[in-house]
N, C-alpha and C positions, 0 to 999 in steps of 0.2 A: 852726951850721947844723942840727946834729942835734937840739938841744934845741928850736929853733924849729919844726922839722918835727913833732916829737912833740907840741908844744902845739897845732899846727894840726890834727893828727889827733884829738887829744882833744876839741877844740872841735867838730869835725865829728861825732864819736860822740855827744857830748851833744845836739847838734841832732837827730840821728837818733832818739835815745831820746825826746826831747820830742815829735817828730812821731808816734811810735808810741803814746805815752800819749794824745795828742789824738785819734788815730783810734779807740783803744779806748774812750775816754770818750764818744764820740759816740753810743753805744747798742749793743745786742746785735747780733751778726752776723746778717745776713739768712739765712733758711732757704730753700733752693731746693726747690720742689715737683717731684716726679717724676710728671708726668702720663702718662708712657708706660705706667704700670701699669693704665691703663684697659683695655688689651687682656686683662687677667686676669679682667675681669668679663664673664660671658656675657650675651647678650640674654635677656630674660624676657618671656613673653607672658601669664603668669597662668593658663594652662590647667592642667588636672589632670595631663596627661602630663608637664608640665615640673617643674622644681624648685619647692620651696615658697617662699613669701614670706620666711620666716625665713632660708633659705639664701641667697636673693638679697641680703638686707640684710647678712648676715654677710660675703658676698664683697665688698661695697662697703666696709664698715667695715674689713675686713682690708687691702684695698688702700689705703684712706685713711690707715691708721696707718703703713704702710710708706712711702708716698709723701708724707707730711706735707700731706695735703689739709685744706682748711678745710670747714666745714659747707656753705657755698655750693657748693664744688666737688663734694661728695658728692651734693647735690641735682641739679646740672646733669648729672653723669655718670649718675645713676640715671634721669633723664628720657631721656637719649640711648639707654639700653639697653632702654627699654620698647617693646614691639611688640604688635600685635593687640589683644586685649581690655584689657590693662593700659594701652596707649596711649590707647584710647578712653575708658577711665575717667579718665585724667589730663586729657584734653581737656574732660571734663564737670565738672571740679572747679575752679571759678574761685578758690576760697580758696587753692589751691596755687600760684597765679600771683602772689600778693602778695609784696612784698619782705620783709615781716616774718616770712615762713614760715621755720621752723627745721627741722633734720634730724629732731628728735624728733616734730614735728608731721607731717612727711612720712611717717615710719615708722608713726605711729599710724593715719593715714588708710588707708594701704595694708594694714596688718596686719588692721584690722577688716573691710575690704572683701574681702580675698582669703584669709581664714583658711579652713582646711580644715573643711568642714561635714560630711564623712563620718564615720561612726562607726568606732570601732576595729575592730569586726568586719568592716566592709566593707574596710578597709585590709589587715587580715590575710588576707582571702580573695583580694584582688588580688595580694599578694606570693606567696601559695602557688600561685596558678594562672597566674603569669606564664610566658609562653612566648616563645621567640625568634621574631621575625617573619622573613618572607622578605626576603632582601637586607639583613638587619640584622647588623652585625658583632658579634663577641663583646664588644668594648669598649662598643659602644652598648647592647647588652643588659645589660651589667653596670651601666652608668650608670643605666639605667631601673630596674633592681632596687634600686640604692642609693637612688634617690629615693623608692621605695616603702618601703624599710626605715627611712628617716628619719621617715616619717609615723607608723610604729607604735612608734618608740622613745620611751619615757617620758623626760620632762625634769624634773629636780629641781635644787635649789641645792646639795645635798650632793655633794661631789666623789667620795666612795667609791661612793655609790649611782648616780651618773651614769656612772661608769666601768663598773659592772656592767651597766647598761642598754645602754651602747654595745657591750660585748662580746657581749651577747645579740643585739643588732641585727646585728652582724657575722656571727655564726653563722647567723642566719636569712637574711642576704644570701647567704652562701656556699651554703646548702642550696637556696634558690630558684634561684640561678644555675645550679647543676649540674643540677637537675631540669628546668629550662626550656630547656637547650641542645638543639639539633636536629642530627640526623645523627651522623656519626662522632665529632666532638669530644665529644659527650656521653658516649659509651662510654669514650673515652680518658681524659677528665678523671675519670670515676668510678673507673677502674682505678688512676689515679695517686694518688688520695686527697690532694688539696692541703690545705695547712694554713690558707691564707687566700684571700681573693678575688683578691689580686694574682697569686698562683701559679696559681690556676685560670684566670684570663684569659690568662696567658702560655701555658699548655698549650693552651688552646682556639685561640688565634691561631696557635700553631705547627702544630697539626694541620690547621687550615684552609689555611695557606700550603702545607703539604706536599701536600694534595689538589689545590690549584691547580697546583702544579708538576708533579704526576703527570699531570693532564689535559693540560697543555701538552706534556709529553714524548710522550704517546701521539699527540696530533694531529701533532706535529712529525715523529715517526718514520714515521707513516702517510704523510704527504706525501713524505717522503724515499724510502720504499720505492716509491711510485708513480713518482716521477721516475727512480729507478734502473732500474726495469723498462723504462721507455720508452727510456732511453739504452742499455740492454743489447742492443737489436736490432742485428743485423749490418749493416754497410754494404752487403754484396751484396744483402741482402733489400731495402734501400732502393732500390738501383739497379734491382732486378727490378720493384719496384712502380712506380717511375718509368717504366720502359720499357713496362710494361703500360698505364699511363695515357696514354702518348703514342701508342700504336698506334691506327690509324684503325679505326673500328668495321667489322665484317664485314657486308656487305649480304646479306640473306637471298636465296636463290635464288627466282626468280619461277616460279610454277607455270604450266605450259603445258597448253593444251587438247589433247585427243587428236588433233584435226585438225592442230594446229600442231607436232606432234612430228616430229622429223627422221626421214625414212625412208631406208633404204639405197638407193643408185642402182640402177636396173633394168638388168640385163645381159641382152641378147638371147641366145637359145639358138643355139648353133652348129649349122649344117646338118650333117646326118649324111652321111658319104661312103660 
């Protein structure tokens, strides 16, 4: 019985191995695409205040590499992220609607149409005169300065030279961010002497949040003091005020004419005896 059971288990194992071989020989395993990474690609309008076309394409290609996207997926996602001027340009390009269009063709058309036409002197002046706008957070201002610094950064194929250009752009970014801050955060960030843009943004956000908390505390305690003064009035004073308010108004005395004034009664003179 034991030998027969062992032979049966052996035959079952051989059949399982054969099934595994057949499943592996059927072709390479399917690769699952992660389309959720589309949220990492920001929308792009093609305006001067937005990121450049090179940065937009780099974001799509980076997400496509991680998510195992195909070229057709990159084109569809890029079209979904187009807004305003870039969307109008895409609608007026019928060649981009053809099925044979590739990602390289799509990149070439947009790169030629939305390349930066400003001179380096203009871009340098913009980053040096950048100022924080009203209701603009430090993080938003830092992102705007970073987009400007990318436009003035030189690009080369040599890794060492490109690293030097990137470091210079980072120093320029930090200087323009600190100089363009408004209010108290500018003074605090200058005194702190941050090493990089990340530390500078963190300090500016901390100072801004502290100012908001201080203003909230001042308004809160002012309201608390007012309510405390009202509640501190004595109950007897309240009862006195209520009693006065419930008293009927005093009618003023009516003025009388001289003829209507009361006269004392006339007493006759007594006869003299």
